[in-house]
Residue, then its C-alpha position, 0 to 999 in steps of 0.5 A: m332625465s333620471l336614468i337608474s340602473y339597479l336590478t334593470t335600467i329604469r327611465f323615471e321622469f313627466g313623459a318617460i314613454g318618449g324614450i319606448q322606441q330607443d328601448l325596442t332598438e336597444l333590446g334589438i325588438g323589431k316586432p313586440l306584443i303589448i299586453a294590457d287590459e280594456g280599462v288601460a286601452k280604453a282609456g286610450l294609454v295604448g294609444k299614447i305608447t304606440a304614438v311614440i313608436g315609429s310601427g305602432a299602428d301595425l303592433p299586435v295588442f292584447t287587451g284580455t287581462p283578466t284582474n288577476p292574471t290567469e293561466e288561460a290568458v296567458e295561453a291566450a296571449l302568447a297564442l298571439y305572440r306567435e301568430r305575430n312572429c313576436d319577439g318582445l314584449i311592452a306591457v302596459g298597466g298595472g300589476s296583472p299585465i305587467d305580470l301577464a306579460k311576465g308569464v308569455a314572455l316564460l313560455a314563449t322561451h320555455e318548453g310548457p307547462l306553466e307549472k313546472y317554473a313555479a318557485i313552490l314546486g321547485g321551478i326558480p332553477r328551469i328559469t333561465a335567460a333565454v325569456a323574452p325582453v319585457i318593457a314595463v310601463p306602468t300605469t298605477a302606482g302600487t305593485g312595482s311589478e316593472v321591477g319586480r322579479a316575479s309573476l303571481i298567475t292563477l292556474k287553470d286548477g285554482r292555484k295562484l302561484g308564484f314564478i320568481s327569476p332575476h330573468l322575469i325582471p323587466k328588461r326596461a320599466v318605464c315610469d312615467p308618473e304622467l300615465t297616473l293623472g286620469l286614474p281614479g281616486w279608489l284605483t289611486a289609494a288601493t295601489g298606494m296601499d298596496a305600494i306601502t304595504h311591501c315596504v312595509e314588509t319588505y323592510l320587516s323582512p328577516r334577511d339581510n340587506p340594508p340597501a334594500e331596506a334603506i330604499a324601503l323607509d324611502g318609498l314608506k316616508r313618500a307613499v304615506d306623506n302623499i298618498e291622501k294628497a295624490v286621492a284628494d287632487g289626481s292632477d297633484r304632479d308632485a304627488r302623482y310623481q312622489m307616488m310613482m317613485a315610491a312604488l318603484e322603491g316597494g318593487l326594489t326591495f322584494q328581493k328582501g322578500l314580503g310575509a304574511v300580508h303576501a301569503l294571504s292575499h295570494p291565495l284569496g286573489g287566486q279565488k275564481d268566485l270573488s273579485l279581489h283587487h289585490g292592493t285592497l286586499n293587501a290593505v285590509i289585511l295589513p293591521a292584522t299581521l302587524r299586530f302578529n308579528q310586532s313580538d319579533a320584530e320591535a327594533k324594526y316597528a320603532v324605526i317605521r315610528s322614526t321615520l314616519g314622524l310618530g310617538p315611541d308608543a305608537d300603534l302601527a296596526d291602529y296607524f295602517a288602519q285609520l289610514s286606509g279608512r281615510l283614503g275611503l277603503p273598505k274596512n275589513l275582509g267581509d265587506m270585500g265578501v270574503p266568507a268565513s267558510l275561506v279561513p281553512a282553506i286561505a290558511r293551509a294555502a298560505v304556509e305554501d306560498h312564497s310570501h311565508a317565508t320571510n315574514a318577521r315571525p314564524a306562522t303556523v296554520e292556526d296564525y294564518e287564521r287568527m289573522l284572516n278573522e281577525a281581517i274578515a271581522g274588522 
């Protein structure tokens, strides 16, 4: 067992879910609420978790997690949490169930409304250590939310806001690559590109954090070396292990902040008339932001090229666009159904997003409009 303590405690190995009962005992959780989504439940992954818990058969399970977590879903899960007198949560799935669980953990111990805890509305200092304990069990290799301090939730008015605090980091991350062996190729590709984007953006962030940068580069190398293998053969255990480690490392570097990709993908993901997968959005938007940022990050671009074994003149934007294409992901936002009419509103929302401040190059609304138009056209 590789037991890691960095921001939180992480169980990482095939079969890691076998230690969940110990985690519950150590955290003093007697009756957790399990947060998942319908797909995770139908795949039998919730059953794998309850099977290793002594009282698993009697535990309440919430499977109403939408593709992008919403305030309404937080309130519904919170009602079940209170009805069943729960004292902690186990989040099973991708970033959506984990983020939803963080929202429930916050409101279970803090007076609402949820909005007042949003980062851009001054909510960070309002989140205290009273947050209910969360055990995160990722079933995809992408979001890094299992070790992240943020939860992205779409409010009832349509705003997708970030709720950020070290107190929101799950108390345990249980990373078991076994749970990803059944992932379909498209989801492996989309979540894997999410992990790649996290490593790239956090590395390029202007905040000074050399340990996080080293982790980001290691995660990027693992992901790029293994994502095509994992997509081609979902049963490749080593590729699955490496992709889950890369996703974890991307999450461990969130301390540096993200950038323009996420400043754009967050408000796009909050569009209720569109169902846009976060990792796919990031993959499609990444090339346009890399072209925009290059002038202010030449030295770091050189390091990325070296890390990936590319030539000194390699175009990183083209490199990642081609990688995404080989994985079968959409070529542009237009192919994902994003209309050009959304550009002005999304660009304005991007400058208000918490990821905007740590982009490698300062960006204006007009800059975001150009990046979006480029990403829509492809």
